[in-house]
C-alpha positions in Angstrom: 0.1 -0.1 -0.2 1.3 3.5 -1.0 0.2 6.3 1.2 -0.9 9.4 -0.3 2.3 11.7 0.8 4.2 9.0 -1.1 2.0 9.3 -4.3 2.1 13.0 -4.1 5.9 12.9 -3.7 6.2 10.7 -6.8 4.2 13.2 -8.9 6.4 16.0 -7.8 9.8 13.9 -8.9 7.9 13.5 -12.2 6.6 16.5 -12.8 10.1 18.0 -12.0 11.8 15.8 -14.1 9.5 16.6 -16.9 10.6 20.6 -16.4 14.3 19.7 -15.6 13.9 21.6 -12.0 16.6 20.0 -9.9 16.4 19.2 -6.1 18.3 22.7 -5.4 15.9 24.4 -7.7 13.0 22.9 -5.6 14.7 24.1 -2.3 15.7 27.4 -3.5 11.6 27.9 -5.0 10.4 26.6 -1.2 13.0 28.5 0.4 14.0 24.9 2.5 17.5 23.3 2.4 17.8 20.5 0.1 18.2 18.1 2.8 14.3 19.1 3.7 13.5 18.9 -0.1 14.9 15.4 -0.1 12.7 14.4 2.7 9.5 15.7 1.1 10.2 14.2 -2.5 11.2 10.8 -0.9 7.7 10.6 0.8 9.2 11.1 4.4 7.5 14.6 5.2 4.6 15.7 3.3 4.7 18.4 0.9 2.5 21.4 2.7 -0.5 23.0 0.4 1.6 26.3 0.2 4.4 24.3 -1.0 2.3 22.5 -4.0 1.0 26.0 -4.8 4.5 27.2 -4.8 5.8 24.4 -6.9 2.9 24.5 -9.5 3.7 28.3 -10.0 7.3 27.4 -10.5 6.6 24.7 -13.0 3.9 26.2 -14.6 1.6 23.4 -14.0 -1.9 22.8 -12.7 -1.9 22.1 -9.1 -3.6 18.9 -10.1 -0.7 17.6 -11.8 0.6 16.9 -8.1 -2.2 14.5 -6.8 -3.1 10.8 -7.7 -6.1 10.5 -9.6 -9.1 7.9 -8.3 -8.0 5.3 -10.6 -4.5 5.4 -9.2 -5.7 5.5 -5.9 -7.9 2.5 -6.2 -5.2 0.3 -7.6 -3.4 0.5 -4.3 -6.7 0.4 -2.3 -9.4 -1.5 -4.2 -11.5 -1.3 -0.9 -11.8 2.3 -1.4 -14.3 1.1 -4.5 -17.8 1.8 -4.1 -20.0 -1.4 -4.5 -22.8 -0.6 -7.2 
């Protein structure tokens, strides 16, 4: 099972890679140390809402790019599916 924090971290890694933003670039944008960013992008510490907003603006993407879809959530947690 993958936590939401880990899913969001994976999305941040993916979008950052697409946009060629380094860990140091993320740290600079968020005004955090690189070590703090590593903790977040590895899913050990959750990103705050403000950090996600800053990243969306910095990377020029919609905030939703950083969140898993319902389908992605159901892949790991089928018990979340609603019986029809």
